[in-house]
N, C-alpha and C positions, 0 to 999 in steps of 0.2 A: 528211169529218171531219179527214183528215190536213192538208188545206189550212187549215182553221180553226185547228188546233193550231200550224202553222207561222207563221201571221199573228199569233196571240196571243203566241208566243215572241218574234217580232221586235218587237212592240209593247212587250212587257215589258222587253226589252233596251234599247230606246230610252228608255223611262220610267226605267230605272235610271241610264242615262247622264245624262239630264236632271236627275234628283235629285242626282247627284254634282256636276254642273256648278252647280246652284243652291246647293248647300251648300259650295262650294269654299272660301269665306272661313272658315267655321267649321272645316272640316277642316284648313286651313293654320294657323289660329290654335291649334288643338289641338296640332299638332306644334311650334309655336313655344313653347308652355308649357314643354317639356322642354329647349329649347335656349337660352332667354333666360337670361342670367347676371346681369343687373343690373336694378334698378328705379330709374327716374329719379324722385326725389322730386317734381319739378315736374309730373310727369304725373298725380299723384294729385289727386283732388278736394280743394278747399280745406278742407272740414270734416275729412277724413281726415288731411291734412297737418298741420293745426293740432293735431289730437288726438295724433298721434305725436310732434310737437314738444313739446307740453306734458307728455307722459308719458315723455320721453326718459330721465329719471333712472331710472324703474322698468324700462324696457326694457334699459338698459345694464347694470344691476347684477343683475337677477334676472328672474323671471317675473312677469307682471302678471295680476292677477285683476280682471276688470271689476266695477264696483260697480253700475252701472245697466244696464238693458236697452239703452239707447242706446249705451253704451260697448261692450257685447257685440256689437251690430250693427256698430259701427265696426271692432272687432277682427276680426270674421268677414269683413268687406269687405277689410281689409288682408291677411288670409290668402289671399283670392282673388287679390289683386294680387301675392302672393308676397313681401310684406314681413315678415309675421309667420308663425309656425307655432304650432299649438295642441297642447297636451298636457294631458289631464285638466282641461279647462276653463280653463287658464291659457295665456297667450300670451307669446311672446318673439320677438326678432328672429331671422330665419332664420339668419344667420351674421354676428354683429356684428363679428367680428375679421377677416372676409374682405371682398373687394370685391363679393360677391354681392348686397348690398343697396344698391348704388350709393352715394348720398351719405348714407345714414342712419348709417353708422358714424362718419363725420366730423361729421355733424349731432349725433349723440349726444354725442360728445366735446366739441364746441363748446358745447352746452347745459350739460353738466356743469362745464366750466371756467368759464362765466359764473356758475353757481350758487355755485361754491366761492369766487369772488372777492368776492361780495357778502355 
């Protein structure tokens, strides 16, 4: 009985190490979530990039309340990317005045300047 218990313990340890080795990418990406400081706008999918570019005026001035379920899904996806943050069903840029959102602060100002000129 003692031998069976020792073999089962060794196999359990090997299985645990194999599990961690198999999930290493997920584990390392989880740690990167808390150390990544900027989001490259070009790394976003085209649909999400177009959405945030078209709504730049709303995101720069205040919080944005999605109108359609599709917009809500895009906002949730942008929250997962670290571009937006959600509070009470409304969304806004994570830190529009700082460098944390990569090019989105400059993108927002660029879009607002082009709107004000026309």
